[in-house]
Structures are given as structure tokens and as C-alpha cells.
C-alpha positions in Angstrom: 11.9 7.8 -5.6 11.7 7.8 -9.4 9.4 10.2 -11.2 7.4 7.2 -12.6 6.9 5.8 -9.1 5.8 9.1 -7.8 3.4 9.6 -10.7 1.9 6.1 -10.2 1.4 6.7 -6.5 -0.1 10.1 -7.1 -2.6 8.6 -9.6 -3.4 5.9 -7.0 -4.3 8.3 -4.1 -7.8 7.5 -2.9 -7.7 4.1 -4.6 -7.1 0.6 -3.2 -3.6 -0.8 -3.5 -1.8 -4.0 -2.5 1.4 -3.6 -0.7 3.9 -6.5 -0.3 6.3 -6.1 2.6 9.9 -7.5 3.1 8.4 -9.8 5.7 6.3 -11.4 2.9 3.1 -9.9 4.4 0.5 -8.4 2.1 -1.6 -5.4 3.1 -4.5 -4.0 1.1 -6.0 -0.6 1.7 -6.9 2.8 0.3 -3.8 5.0 -0.3 -4.3 8.2 1.7 -0.8 9.7 1.4 2.9 9.1 0.7 6.2 10.9 0.9 9.6 11.0 -0.9 10.8 8.1 1.2 7.9 5.9 0.1 6.4 6.0 3.5 2.7 5.4 3.0 -0.6 5.8 4.9 -3.4 3.3 4.1 -7.0 3.7 5.3 -9.4 0.7 5.8 -6.4 -1.6 5.6 -6.3 -5.3 6.2 -3.6 -7.9 6.2 -4.1 -10.8 3.8 -2.7 -14.2 4.9 -3.6 -17.1 2.6 -7.4 -17.3 2.5 -7.9 -15.1 5.6 -7.8 -11.3 6.3 -7.3 -9.3 9.4 -8.7 -5.7 9.7 -6.0 -3.2 10.6 -7.7 0.1 10.1 -5.4 3.1 9.3 -1.8 2.2 9.1 1.6 3.8 8.4 4.1 1.7 6.5 7.7 2.7 6.3 9.1 2.8 2.8 12.1 0.7 3.7 9.8 -2.2 4.4 7.9 -2.1 1.1 8.9 -4.4 -1.7 6.0 -3.7 -4.1 2.9 -1.5 -4.4 0.3 -2.2 -7.1 -3.1 -0.6 -7.7 -6.1 -2.9 -7.3 -8.2 -3.0 -10.5 -11.9 -3.4 -9.9 -14.1 -5.3 -12.3 
């Protein structure tokens, strides 16, 4: 993982993030932890499908399945 990616994830700990997966699923949750392989743990996560969402709770996502992670900005 690049230094920039590690820094961004470190700054996002405890914050909400959107995660797009290789399966085209999108998961939103609070970033609890991550490792050098980009495996992440999200709390209070839910899957977003079109206009609907499904509560997942605490999830572990393998880094090899992640396409993109972006912080959620609140207004």
C-alpha cells in the first residue's frame, strides 16, 4: 500500500467511508481499522443498492475485493 493511501486511511479512522467492491457492491460504514494488505474493518456498516440499504453491522472486507475507498463528507 502506498504511503498516501495509508495516510488517507489513517486520517479516516473513526470516520464514515464508502467502499466500492469488485462485485460492484457499495458499503458504507465507520472505518475502525485497516492493515498493510488493505483489509478493513467497518462498524455500523450497510450495503447500498440503488435507493435501498441493508444493515450489515460490523464487517471485515478483504483488501483484494476493494476497488475504491472514499471518505464521506458531511454537510
